[in-house]
Phi, psi and omega in degrees: 000126178281133177249113187286337177295330174290323180293324179258001177289129179293138190254070170288153181310126173065313188309306190286293191276347170259330187258324192241009185245031184300313185292327179290324177289332182298317175292323174299318177297324182302316186284323184291336187285344171305312183295306183311312189292332181282321192276338188233274196284313188222115182296135181299335188230137183230135174271135186269110184260323188246151179176221189260046175292147180287330185267355183065014185282124177229036182301133167251084189295162176299142174295341186278108174237137176288162182307317186293319178294322177296326181295313177297316179305313181297320182294315179300324182293311182297318179296324179291320176291324179291322176300318181298306178310316180292324178299312183295321176297331184286132180240014185271202184291141184069025176306311187297314181288329178298320178294316179300313177302323179287319173304314183300316185293322177295317177299320175303316180296318182286345184255351191277332192241155179295325183236081186295161187281057182295314181299327182284322173300315177304307185295335179278356175092037187293319194302303183307316186282335171297323178294317173306320184287350180267004181304143177295142185094349176295152180296152184307316186298317181290320176298317176300313178295316181296322175290330173301308173313311183294321183303313185280338168294319178297342171283003186267202182290170184302309184295333176286317174301323181299326177311333188279353184306324175294342185269344192291333173301317184290310178308313173300313177308325185275007171280351184289173187298332188281349177277155180284158184302315182295321176300310177303321184286319175297323177292318174304320182298318174298320183286326173297328172296314179300311177302329183283356180280340175145171179318303182307318185286324180299311178307314180295319176298321183291319179294329177272009177079032186279333189301303187301310179293330177289324180292323176294338176285351172274355190280319183286179178256033180276101192302310184294318182295312177303310176312305184296312178302317181288320175305311179304313188297314188295325172288334183279328189253007191292358169109179009275348181293121183281351183301318179293322177294321176298318181296319185297312190291345177270359174292130190295121173095350184293315184298317177297326177296311180308312180302315184294319183286328179296335178278350192285149182288334184288105187284334182292316177296315181294333179291315179300314175296325178295324174299319176304313182298321176306310183287324174299312188286341183269328189252340182239119175295323177301313180296318176306310187294324182293315184298311180298322184285341180282345181097008188294337181303320183294322181290320178300314179303312182295328176288328177296316187292324193253349185256145174241014178275114182303316183305322178282318186296328182294303177297328177294319177292316183294324179295311180303320182290323175300314182297319175277353168262011180306281174224171190296339178269346193290317177298311183296328181279327192254321184255080177277119174313136180095335176280153189300321188289332180292316180295324179293328181287318173299321183294322182283336175284327174291324176295323176286328175298328182277344188299153178283345180275123185293328180301314178298320183294321179293318180293316181298315177300318178297318177294313175302327179292326172288324173295314183292345176276004183272221184289162173300329174299325180291317181295317180298321185301320179283319183299325181274358187261171178301339185293332187300305181305314179298324176293324180288329178284326181291327184296326181267341190242345194264162175304163189307315186289328175284323180297331179287319177300314182297326178295322173305310174304303189295321176306307183301325180298336187264353185232142175283152170308138184222153173237163180086193188249005177287172178293149180298145180277127185282146166256090188302324183297320180287317177303310177307316184292318176296312178305308181300342179261007166087023178281348182299319178298329179295321178288324178290328169309316181291329175300323183272008184273164176279350182283120184293320178300313186289323179296319179300310183308310181298324179290323182296322180289323179299323177298319175303314187293316182292327181274330196253338185285141181299154169062023184059027178288345185296321183295317180295319184288319184292315180297324187288336182265014189055038177295323181298312178300326176295320181284332185288340177299343180263007180311317180233034179296144179290334173284101189308319186294309177296321183293321176291318182299313181290316177300322179294323175291318177301314181295317183286323185251347180229040181283197189297335187269358187292130177087353178292328182286356175270000000 
């Protein structure tokens, strides 16, 4: 999501990009995490392989198919659609079982391969006949098989998913209380796949009223149903529009259900619910406020402390970061230095910084950067904790994306919260401490990077060092770490902001008179 406020926000050293845009970064992270989720831990769209098949077949054949096999599969699929059309038209004895058998055969073909023959099914005219099979009054077995076929078609490419648009009203209607749980859950799965395709499809589903019935499916304690509904909802509200998230949190009983499910032992269910919290807390200020007041922070911290499931820890950690990045008062209201919950938060973030998983390290650093953007007391809390030594180590040894998040934390520790347009006020004790422990070289490495945001962070920290180190020691330290050379690469840089910042620092601290008094 492009955030115009980021583009127009004045970038004074440290103050803006390190201190005051936590909430804006929170929104950016919320949208980009959808892409991360699709590519890594949890796919945005899911093929349904297992269920109530009569033959029990859940084979996942090899993706490597020779042309002859592909041709046979396509022929079988076309034949299955024609058989289904015939079965739907048939009105004689055993008509219902004939339809179910035909649906089951089509579903079996659409479930067996990583890349099922969706295009062939669509060309054969599968959608209209599947919509017919969703008619109210149809047997549950028929509804379930039809919804399952549609689920796997919706797991295909964008144009294949688009073919499902005529089926959406019936899929949504079958989410209601009059439907059996298996049918409602399968319809929710299909809708989750449609929502996972992108903003255009989410808007269609929202306009057709998919959100309220999906939300109501989260209220009972039915594990499988809640898990599927939560997954579908997280796809439906993932942004960039905050209205769906705000609408969801206002559904009667939804907040209590989220708290109840986060306490469950079922980590798979809790993971999906945590993703809902990620998007609620990222996109809606109303939801963030209600979540903070509900005591969800304690539940998130307990999950972080006790779980070793990477799939669960990532959304829980992201939710925690979103909540502390909510508004300026949230950190001060919830994370009070000296209180048990605050000590627990720091402890679980230290656990994540120590993890072998780079994603957890990056997320933990992001959460700490939001806490470090708070009051002087919060900065002191991090500075005096076990986290500091880990952050300094990560700045010098970690991959670039983690290093950049760590730089936000360390930069925030060195400046007081500020208002207005002036330069940020230094916390000299922290600055001297961090520079004394060797962090300057890590920031100068960021200045040399091709990443504009990282280069700006490095320059901002160098400005603090040059301005704030006692006895003019900053110039000597920057020169010793080849900082002048790093800044001079911006002499003719295309980015005016960085060019002016770097040239200004060189002129001010290393001008023609530099070193003459020695």
